[in-house]
ZAMARGU-4260 file (C-alpha; in steps of 0.2 Angstrom, whole numbers, plus 5000, padded with zeros to 4 digits):
<rodrens>
0) 5077/4914/5204 | 5074/4923/5189 | 5085/4917/5174 | 5088/4925/5156 | 5095/4912/5144
5) 5102/4918/5127 | 5092/4909/5115 | 5107/4906/5102 | 5119/4902/5116 | 5110/4893/5130
10) 5127/4891/5139 | 5126/4910/5140 | 5113/4916/5154 | 5110/4929/5168 | 5102/4927/5184
15) 5096/4935/5200 | 5087/4930/5216 | 5081/4949/5219 | 5062/4952/5218 | 5064/4969/5210
20) 5079/4974/5198 | 5084/4984/5184 | 5090/4977/5166 | 5100/4986/5154 | 5119/4990/5148
25) 5124/5001/5163 | 5133/4994/5177 | 5121/5001/5189 | 5109/4987/5184 | 5107/4970/5192
30) 5108/4961/5176 | 5120/4969/5163 | 5117/4966/5144 | 5132/4971/5133 | 5121/4975/5117
35) 5122/4993/5109 | 5104/4991/5104 | 5097/4991/5121 | 5096/5009/5133 | 5107/5011/5149
40) 5093/5006/5159 | 5081/4996/5148 | 5068/4989/5159 | 5062/4986/5177 | 5057/4968/5183
45) 5047/4967/5199 | 5035/4955/5207 | 5016/4958/5209 | 5004/4945/5216 | 5017/4932/5216
50) 5022/4934/5198 | 5036/4943/5188 | 5032/4959/5178 | 5043/4969/5167 | 5041/4988/5162
55) 5050/4996/5148 | 5060/5011/5155 | 5070/5014/5141 | 5069/5022/5123 | 5071/5006/5114
60) 5058/4993/5111 | 5055/4977/5121 | 5046/4962/5115 | 5039/4947/5123 | 5034/4932/5113
65) 5036/4942/5097 | 5025/4956/5102 | 5030/4973/5108 | 5025/4979/5124 | 5027/4993/5136
70) 5024/4982/5152 | 5017/4965/5156 | 5018/4949/5166 | 5030/4937/5162 | 5029/4918/5162
75) 5041/4903/5163 | 5046/4899/5146 | 5043/4916/5139 | 5055/4922/5123 | 5059/4941/5127
80) 5068/4952/5114 | 5080/4965/5122 | 5088/4975/5108 | 5094/4963/5095 | 5096/4949/5107
85) 5082/4936/5111 | 5081/4927/5128 | 5072/4913/5136 | 5065/4915/5153 | 5067/4903/5166
90) 5059/4906/5183 | 5063/4894/5199 | 5052/4894/5214 | 5060/4897/5231 | 5064/4882/5241
95) 5065/4872/5224 | 5080/4880/5216 | 5088/4865/5206 | 5106/4862/5208 | 5118/4869/5195
100) 5125/4850/5191 | 5106/4847/5184 | 5104/4847/5165 | 5092/4861/5160 | 5080/4848/5149
105) 5080/4837/5165 | 5074/4851/5177 | 5062/4859/5165 | 5051/4845/5159 | 5035/4848/5165
110) 5018/4837/5162 | 5000/4842/5167 | 4995/4823/5166 | 5000/4810/5179 | 5016/4799/5175
115) 5013/4783/5183 | 5019/4768/5172 | 5004/4759/5164 | 5000/4748/5150 | 4993/4754/5134
120) 5000/4766/5121 | 5013/4777/5129 | 5027/4789/5126 | 5045/4787/5133 | 5054/4804/5133
125) 5072/4804/5135 | 5083/4819/5139 | 5101/4821/5132 | 5108/4816/5149 | 5098/4799/5148
130) 5084/4804/5161 | 5068/4795/5155 | 5050/4798/5159 | 5032/4788/5154 | 5018/4798/5148
135) 5002/4787/5145 | 4992/4792/5130 | 4977/4794/5137 | 4970/4810/5129 | 4964/4811/5111
140) 4977/4825/5107 | 4993/4828/5116 | 5003/4844/5113 | 5021/4846/5115 | 5031/4861/5116
145) 5039/4876/5127 | 5021/4883/5130 | 5011/4883/5147 | 4997/4877/5136 | 5008/4861/5131
150) 5004/4844/5139 | 5021/4839/5138 | 5031/4854/5143 | 5049/4855/5137 | 5059/4869/5140
155) 5075/4871/5128 | 5079/4884/5115 | 5078/4870/5101 | 5060/4867/5106 | 5045/4878/5099
160) 5032/4885/5110 | 5020/4872/5102 | 5032/4860/5092 | 5022/4845/5088 | 5004/4835/5092
165) 5002/4818/5094 | 4984/4814/5091 | 4973/4798/5092 | 4962/4793/5075 | 4953/4778/5072
170) 4966/4769/5063 | 4980/4773/5075 | 4991/4788/5082 | 4999/4801/5070 | 5014/4813/5075
175) 5011/4830/5066 | 5023/4844/5066 | 5015/4861/5070 | 5031/4872/5071 | 5036/4881/5055
180) 5055/4885/5062 | 5060/4870/5071 | 5058/4851/5063 | 5052/4835/5068 | 5060/4818/5064
185) 5052/4801/5064 | 5067/4788/5064 | 5079/4800/5057 | 5067/4807/5044 | 5061/4825/5044
190) 5042/4823/5043 | 5026/4835/5042 | 5013/4820/5048 | 5016/4802/5048 | 5006/4787/5057
195) 5016/4780/5073 | 5019/4762/5075 | 5025/4755/5091 | 5044/4757/5093 | 5045/4771/5081
200) 5056/4785/5089 | 5054/4804/5087 | 5067/4817/5089 | 5064/4835/5092 | 5078/4845/5099
205) 5089/4837/5111 | 5074/4826/5117 | 5070/4808/5111 | 5053/4801/5112 | 5048/4784/5108
210) 5030/4777/5105 | 5026/4761/5113 | 5010/4752/5111 | 5004/4733/5116 | 4989/4735/5103
215) 4991/4724/5088 | 4984/4738/5077 | 5000/4748/5081 | 5011/4735/5076 | 5020/4737/5058
220) 5014/4725/5047 | 5021/4718/5030 | 5009/4725/5015 | 4995/4712/5014 | 4993/4702/4996
225) 4977/4700/4988 | 4970/4682/4990 | 4957/4676/4978 | 4947/4660/4980 | 4949/4647/4969
230) 4934/4644/4958 | 4928/4625/4958 | 4925/4618/4941 | 4909/4613/4936 | 4903/4598/4927
235) 4887/4600/4916 | 4882/4605/4900 | 4895/4615/4890 | 4884/4632/4891 | 4883/4631/4908
240) 4902/4628/4909 | 4905/4644/4898 | 4892/4655/4908 | 4902/4651/4924 | 4919/4653/4917
245) 4913/4671/4910 | 4903/4674/4926 | 4919/4669/4936 | 4931/4679/4925 | 4920/4695/4927
250) 4919/4692/4946 | 4939/4690/4948 | 4940/4706/4937 | 4929/4717/4948 | 4935/4709/4965
255) 4952/4705/4963 | 4961/4713/4948 | 4952/4730/4950 | 4956/4732/4967 | 4973/4726/4964
260) 4976/4739/4950 | 4968/4753/4961 | 4980/4748/4976 | 4995/4748/4963 | 4991/4767/4958
265) 4989/4770/4976 | 5007/4764/4980 | 5013/4773/4965 | 5006/4789/4972 | 5014/4786/4988
270) 5031/4785/4981 | 5028/4800/4970 | 5023/4810/4987 | 5040/4804/4994 | 5050/4811/4980
275) 5041/4827/4979 | 5031/4825/4964 | 5015/4832/4970 | 5006/4838/4955 | 5005/4820/4945
280) 5002/4812/4962 | 4987/4824/4964 | 4980/4821/4946 | 4981/4802/4949 | 4970/4804/4964
285) 4958/4815/4957 | 4954/4803/4944 | 4954/4789/4956 | 4941/4797/4967 | 4928/4800/4952
290) 4929/4782/4949 | 4920/4767/4959 | 4931/4764/4973 | 4928/4754/4987 | 4926/4763/5004
295) 4943/4757/5011 | 4953/4764/4994 | 4942/4780/4994 | 4948/4785/5012 | 4966/4779/5007
300) 4966/4791/4991 | 4958/4804/5003 | 4972/4803/5015 | 4985/4802/5002 | 4977/4819/4995
305) 4978/4828/5011 | 4995/4824/5013 | 4999/4832/4996 | 4989/4848/5002 | 4998/4848/5018
310) 5015/4848/5009 | 5011/4860/4996 | 5004/4872/5008 | 5019/4870/5020 | 5032/4873/5004
315) 5022/4890/5001 | 5022/4896/5019 | 5041/4891/5020 | 5044/4902/5005 | 5036/4916/5013
320) 5019/4915/5004 | 5007/4912/5019 | 4993/4920/5011 | 4995/4910/4995 | 4996/4893/5006
325) 4980/4899/5016 | 4971/4902/4999 | 4975/4885/4994 | 4971/4876/5009 | 4953/4885/5009
330) 4951/4879/4991 | 4955/4861/4996 | 4943/4862/5013 | 4929/4869/5003 | 4929/4853/4993
335) 4936/4840/5005 | 4933/4849/5022 | 4922/4837/5030 | 4932/4821/5032 | 4943/4816/5047
340) 4959/4817/5036 | 4955/4835/5034 | 4957/4840/5053 | 4975/4843/5052 | 4972/4855/5037
345) 4960/4864/5048 | 4973/4866/5061 | 4986/4872/5049 | 4972/4885/5042 | 4971/4891/5059
350) 4989/4894/5062 | 4992/4902/5045 | 4977/4914/5052 | 4984/4918/5066 | 5002/4922/5059
355) 4995/4933/5046 | 4985/4942/5061 | 5000/4945/5070 | 5010/4952/5055 | 4994/4962/5051
360) 4994/4968/5069 | 5012/4973/5069 | 5009/4984/5053 | 4994/4993/5063 | 4983/4985/5050
365) 4970/4981/5065 | 4954/4978/5055 | 4962/4965/5044 | 4969/4957/5059 | 4954/4956/5068
370) 4946/4946/5053 | 4959/4935/5053 | 4960/4932/5074 | 4941/4930/5075 | 4938/4916/5060
375) 4950/4903/5071 | 4939/4890/5077 | 4935/4888/5096 | 4941/4869/5096 | 4958/4875/5088
380) 4975/4874/5096 | 4976/4893/5091 | 4960/4899/5099 | 4966/4905/5115 | 4982/4915/5108
385) 4968/4922/5095 | 4956/4927/5108 | 4971/4936/5118 | 4976/4946/5103 | 4958/4952/5100
390) 4958/4958/5119 | 4976/4966/5114 | 4969/4976/5101 | 4953/4980/5109 | 4964/4987/5127
395) 4977/4995/5116 | 4964/5005/5106 | 4957/5012/5122 | 4973/5016/5130 | 4980/5028/5116
400) 4966/5040/5121 | 4972/5043/5138 | 4990/5046/5135 | 4989/5064/5141 | 4979/5060/5156
405) 4986/5061/5173 | 4984/5046/5186 | 4971/5055/5196 | 4960/5059/5180 | 4960/5041/5174
410) 4956/5035/5191 | 4943/5047/5193 | 4935/5042/5176 | 4937/5024/5181 | 4928/5027/5198
415) 4914/5035/5189 | 4912/5020/5177 | 4913/5007/5190 | 4899/5014/5201 | 4889/5014/5185
420) 4893/4996/5182 | 4901/5000/5166 | 4914/4986/5168 | 4919/4982/5151 | 4908/4992/5138
425) 4905/5003/5130 | 4922/5005/5120 | 4933/5019/5127 | 4920/5021/5143 | 4923/5007/5154
430) 4931/5004/5172 | 4942/4990/5166 | 4951/5000/5152 | 4954/5014/5164 | 4961/5004/5178
435) 4972/4996/5166 | 4978/5013/5160 | 4982/5017/5178 | 4991/5000/5181 | 5002/5004/5165
440) 5009/5019/5174 | 5008/5013/5192 | 5009/4993/5192 | 5007/4992/5210 | 4990/5005/5213
445) 4981/4996/5227 | 4964/5004/5222 | 4966/4999/5203 | 4971/4982/5209 | 4957/4981/5221
450) 4943/4986/5207 | 4949/4975/5196 | 4948/4961/5207 | 4930/4966/5212 | 4924/4965/5195
455) 4931/4948/5191 | 4921/4942/5207 | 4905/4950/5199 | 4907/4941/5183 | 4912/4925/5192
460) 4898/4925/5204 | 4885/4928/5193 | 4892/4916/5180 | 4893/4902/5193 | 4875/4905/5199
465) 4867/4903/5181 | 4879/4888/5179 | 4871/4879/5195 | 4855/4883/5188 | 4858/4873/5171
470) 4856/4891/5162 | 4871/4888/5150 | 4869/4903/5139 | 4868/4915/5154 | 4883/4907/5163
475) 4892/4908/5147 | 4890/4927/5145 | 4898/4930/5161 | 4912/4917/5160 | 4917/4924/5144
480) 4917/4942/5151 | 4928/4935/5166 | 4940/4928/5153 | 4942/4945/5146 | 4950/4951/5160
485) 4958/4933/5167 | 4961/4923/5151 | 4972/4911/5160 | 4960/4904/5174 | 4959/4885/5170
490) 4943/4883/5180 | 4934/4898/5170 | 4942/4889/5154 | 4934/4872/5159 | 4917/4880/5163
495) 4917/4889/5147 | 4920/4872/5138 | 4906/4864/5148 | 4893/4878/5143 | 4897/4877/5125
500) 4896/4858/5124 | 4879/4858/5132 | 4873/4873/5120 | 4878/4863/5105 | 4870/4847/5113
505) 4854/4857/5114 | 4854/4865/5097 | 4857/4847/5090 | 4842/4840/5099 | 4831/4855/5093
510) 4836/4850/5075 | 4833/4832/5078 | 4820/4829/5091 | 4815/4812/5083 | 4832/4805/5082
515) 4834/4804/5064 | 4838/4816/5049 | 4838/4814/5032 | 4856/4810/5024 | 4854/4825/5012
520) 4849/4837/5026 | 4865/4832/5036 | 4875/4834/5020 | 4868/4851/5018 | 4871/4856/5036
525) 4889/4849/5034 | 4893/4861/5019 | 4885/4876/5027 | 4896/4874/5042 | 4912/4871/5031
530) 4906/4887/5022 | 4904/4896/5039 | 4922/4891/5044 | 4930/4896/5028 | 4923/4914/5029
535) 4934/4928/5038 | 4920/4938/5045 | 4923/4935/5063 | 4910/4919/5063 | 4920/4909/5077
540) 4922/4924/5088 | 4907/4934/5084 | 4901/4935/5102 | 4917/4941/5110 | 4919/4953/5094
545) 4902/4960/5095 | 4904/4962/5114 | 4921/4971/5116 | 4919/4981/5099 | 4901/4987/5101
550) 4897/5006/5098 | 4885/5017/5106 | 4872/5023/5094 | 4878/5040/5086 | 4896/5037/5091
555) 4904/5026/5078 | 4920/5032/5071 | 4928/5030/5055 | 4944/5027/5062 | 4940/5013/5073
560) 4948/4997/5069 | 4932/4987/5069
</rodrens>
């Protein structure tokens, strides 16, 4: 079953059981959409390799997940714009079609992890119809949203593709909103990021999610009072008594009054943050961080400063100043980016880079867009989307030079490159790009599909061979090339991750053969890493950038986007 659900009116939807059909405003189409901004026959939808594929046949544009497309595969939960109307795609497999009486949120909730009921920290997700499901928190980071990459997948128009994250820190679990369009409520209060305690209730869209934990650290406790030990009176000479009194007063001041005074200031700052008075709160924290604080109070001050920075950048982004929000974040991370409290801000920086990249790409500013995409960290929530965007620009640039070619001409060129093993490089002269150009005109072209599968097999077999030998660098090289063609393969993703972890461990061993490194050397290395991550010259994606966009000597052109 293929279903189009109108995003603003979920009760309005179009559906068909056919595997090939037309969409448009003409009554001859299988799915008729009354919208003056679409063509009579706007698109053809068909199945290929057991997956739906849409091809634009009209003069009006089609966008999938915010990106204009001439033709591409469709996934469950994708957002598609036809004319001025936005729809969500819902796909049901044969033999598993749900009854019409089943509520949508009950039949579209999908989990990647087991759902058996176990003790320990867990989430209880409840739909508006009262259906519940238990999700054990066994992972460091759990993503909730409509995306296929989400661990807890909730398909509903009120849920973002990546709506929020439940993340484990050393002091407990936190909930963080990573959507800029839909809110996240904790105990009926709109939040950006908050610590979770057992019994807390999250609300996103039509879903209610309760956090339950049996661990004592996750139980909300009253603020602890500072208790000072009584100083026993001393007997002896008056001089000794005076010295003891003075010394006791000093200890009381240092170990009781001063921490109490710092705690009072931190409590005041927390109240200012709740009221939105960010600047005076920030000034107080900056002053405290330059005093001799205890480790606990230092961490508390850093946590509050990170909350202020996140709130300020979110305000700037909501006002349309994404570039200013990104610059503000970078200034904070340059000074405070090494702590645990900064991790949500690194994620937010990557999100702004992705958003800016998409805006620049839509304005045909490809070089600047690539700079934003390629600066996104490999361990980021948005790394895979950035890699897809880099591949998309790379492939689109090559296709524009083939617009005047016939299928026969493109196929002949593709075969020439294939036999010469020019599978993915050089730019504009490789087999994969030519076969994709053929498929853009004829999606079911057997020869092109066969050759692409052969290219994938070549990279997979060589990668697995080096992987089995423990040659992580060579294996990674082949697996990354495979992922350019098939970025959604889960086993290849896993092997790429394993290769990178092995290489990182090997580099650490080379730098630290004796097991110890001086503290100042570690600090210098951390500062260098932060500086590298704040650059926007393709540092994180340098390998794929260099591979995809390399030019043969003497062939570099001034109008290329890289």
